[in-house]
Steps between C-alpha positions, in 0.01 A plus 500: 500500500869427488441268209310765306780746559763254386302432186453868440870556536589213259247645243662850530849341450388302186355832357823687575712216349285505174449885455808646663514869583443639148145620444528414127478131610135539607402366154605168620213478739267340231763236424544429870118479556466250218787290640339491846169401355654215306668362815175529688312297240777228515475479877118475492531223238745294695279538823169398327401143599242488222764521235477218249875480456733258689516530889635834593842577649324593824324165536824311419678718769230419757519122435882506521479685835266239635730214400800666656315564821406118506854390448618724774259350743613152417870593545424656841329181592801285396731737692304462819508128458877493447562724788306265740706194359839678558393599845422126588839387334699737703350367813607139396855624418546625849448140622747355237784735600531325827517170332781612256721598789466147638578347157823715466599385843448137401713544189776666707503208740500248213817678362662491844412134520657435160804698612532279808431183304793611265733567789410162645554342158847641495577388862372155419731489188787608716426225751474237216832620365651459848357158526630401162840620583499298820393202308770565239243488230660751257252444227208600718694790637555642153142437401379692805751780438377531137141519636603792733682668217200473274272652773739794537488561126124487488466752789754739366239732322276524816464818710578301822851638530575361841374153388726517190807607714422218743494244209806639345700478828374144562596398150841652531553331828422162360697568183808586684456204738450248225771657284753457779385147562526386132809711429689302764399175344564628152851608594572153638376346176722729300794400702418137434487582131836679536351823378636724357690297233835684524851365523498134582126493497478543119487139429242380758185611329442146359584328835199631703305259719146449375359559846677832528361610158144390599528705823644789309197503271254466795652795690522702178133440445429631861721809443340587167159497673628699796476832326354822628221660292635780293297765677643388841867461391742754636793509265817655629687710243840646588543683163280648225684281251387191684121582461524312158612184678193306609571314820544123420267236635613323823662192353708716261594742772624207712689362204673834444583566859820287527622652168426847632698425820799376283470810293506742797795305646717538186400831357451735803728622774875458483512169317769467223229412259321825557705733265354801317717437208377137457115524455527210262562270803150545648329517163666173396405340833126583458510367134667184621245446769212546250661245258550239778173530667224654277413181308486293821249748642298503189486120494418451866294805612314597191292162475383554852373852423326371190319231701378768740361707209740788550507601134689823554781338695831444314753331725798553279428870426440574873828319589690697241342828601604435858862443411503802259371717785827411693701641211282806465533579874876469476517716186290758661724515802818521295408779265519788740856416596638481140278757323784738474764248390464469127701182462324315777158633391560396139611150604189464725277610222663258262460209745141588584396510132687175438310352800161634354588356147586160642188491700274589210657327207657188663293423805185627347404725794168669393530853367197603731707424809732762652878473485823715521388759232242632739786621716700640201205694374450722812523861396836583654664170410362506144634845431833387619491189291403664168769770550757230570393317183546812296842571656633143446340479148674828398841383637451168321419683173820705538699187550340337204586778254846554632591137468789418257284221351185712494469495114622155433257286310351199688538165324218263459281356208174674635647844520761513215267673257413762771878581561413523873757689701607433845371824644157454332458157667626630834261796493199269423607271778496794735153591396385144534658476849300798611174350348567169694550699827168681480287251311361359824383829648131465550409871455482637139607839626835368627567310179427816291757691697762224417387525140561877497841423626567256213369751244729770649792256474427422137488873415818557697659222299395664174649829607834334601527324154428837331784659711734215390414563139594866534825415676619244243392658178706387197447278206166336584596158374818486702381681814275354779195631322401157347543327838297763671235469229489123549464554874210738442323270268542194722372687809207639302406155356514329849292788655237442227482144604485571864216745435271212385570290807231456772701688757546814301145491340357498851719809598393667169129449594564643854701789365219588250250474789708750701524730203132501400407542874599862454203559275207529739255586223525153348280218609645175621364320209662744249828458685482119484417499129780741411751277690371179334505660156850647525802297414839582621764414771670665796811552279331699220655831588846348571494302179403802304809684605726195460368420158531862379862490607545170325347640175729806518810286535399261220447805269833642620681167409319478170586866414863441585509185268321702232746781517794259472350326202428847337859606557611208279238572229641816345665323200187303449282802500708694259583200262446551118157340483426668170809348323499147622523197252186358384391158644556365151856613476615298819529144554332516843416770743685533828483745798598854408860553609426829655237335716717242660623708791131597575375145486805376689437753781127405510566127525763552781273735691208272479701202626624717794149606587397136495785410735443781750125543515221276630306350217182715538721812517702388194174453302405857584843626413533341159144597416580864583829475303307354196249774509765776511715331219194453288411881523883587457544299178190644357580871574879479449539253216176446301366859515827686438678299225432436132478129396557349178378145445834358642485717806135407565583125467802544726295671768236224479776246535666675802157518678368151438825303493696683774298731711188274561700181551686673790171553676379168382706331769253647748159482321327303235366811338788751477331681197217602722730731693646675191182598309628844376823392331346186379216686326749757370697216316168389353454845336861524393497153334159524336477470119544843330149499347336414828703743689401797255134402511516488885676839516228652265223353705657639830557844351147510373356391845307206336400283797857504620447273807357222284761543234781461751345195664475337149879509466570386864556846662330541838716703727659766262308820447406640164762780520786259588390253228514792242853597627636148474346449147659825388837378639508233225732621228289337224206726607693812589684508169173518304 
């Protein structure tokens, strides 16, 4: 009944959906009836088993449902079988859990047994070492100790902390015990060798008994093997500076010990040799000890280490480092007492740097090993040092420039052409001294700070020279200007050479690295490429300023000489070039009488320039002078006067037989420096017919460049060529 009601409701809803509430839609009933009839026929057709078509959808659905039902039954059967298997397995696991606990307990007992075996092994080793010591079998003792040391190293990574501590304590005990035993014997051997070789002992190195030497080598072998593993060593460092000093091996330590005692005796306390104003005493003493002993140590200790396979052991370097440590400790203790005494501090720094230089350059102490500069580069000390360098350098610069002989020329075949002044050489010596003082600093940052000081001094030097120029301004050739100019040029040329040395090229690289480090957006590869591609030097900016001042002074001197020559040229410029005798009317041409004062002044000034200027500067000066005179003679003589044939020939003679030979003393091609007046004489002395044709071509703009080149005119412009041609009286009169 409920089913019929629900069907009825569903039918009513379908009708309402199709027809709506409008009565006009009742006409759709026929269409709806036809649609339902069609659906009914389709359903009947699909349900008919007698249909001749392919198996119906209903049959296929029934078969699919049967297959699924069968698969489900199989899966349920497998599930029940798996459940039974799991139940049985869980029952077996409960029995295994009890066995696993027993297995874990066995493993724990085995570890404890291994632990006890190891403890017993260590105790047995200790008993064997004691027995070897009692039997005075040193070789067996060392072998057993090395076995114990190797065991301690192998167990270092384990989690058995108490066992590791026990091994370390045991190893340290035997190390100290054996070290004391062999140290006593070693000291006795050193006494027999008369070590150290100081005073009267210097000559006994070749007189040692062979037996003593043999025993020395044997005990040295034992001591070299009597080393604590690195992970168990306990270095004692009294200062952060001394962390760079790796403790020496036992034989080297014992070799240094008597020297250390002597050092402490002489250079501590109230001894007369312990003077703050004489740091050179203890520096010299350390250097002397190194010279007297280092080679002996290398010859007698290093072969033993090599035979033991200690490839990283360098006896001579360790010995030198141990003695250098004495000087570093003494320097570190002295600095706080003299930090505020400039004189003592400066002297101490000088001696410390001299000590460092002697170590590195003469005694070949490796650059990787620490020395005195590590003390001087501490922040507070380094600031004091660099400020002191600036103070003394400034005072020295004042003394150089105020010296009575500051501007005297130094004599010597190698520097004669450069006209080197005393103050130039002294200033470069000052810069070189500063370079020598900081060249051994290991950190590029420290060296760059000293480089900045040098660049500051160079610029200060330039400013001081400029001030002197303003104070002594008079006739450039008789004032100090030429000597200042020579000084500038010599300093610049030396700085250019310095810039290409390894030292300053490295600083240039580090400086560029610091500069490009500011540009965070660039990649490291881009930065490296830009530095590699760029050429330059650390002195580029300083040289640019020096060379600009140099050019200004050369131009000023050249201008001064040019003015002097021009002052003597008025009669020559205003001579009667239009009324001179023809070349045919005179026996031979000679220099124009009105030009003699000008040429005489020019010759005298050129000679003076050659005498007072460095050769490169003189070459610049006469070239500037030649260029100005060339322009002047063109504009003030050739372009403003009228020339007859005699005047043109006379001008040609004056230029080629008087002017050019004056400059021919300094160059093989003087005519190349007077192209304008030389070409002007060509136009003035050209045959009349050729000159008129040339003038006509120029005025008509007929390929003027090619026309001028055909007659040998390369520098003069068309307008100037026309003016000069019209200055010929034989053309202007027509």
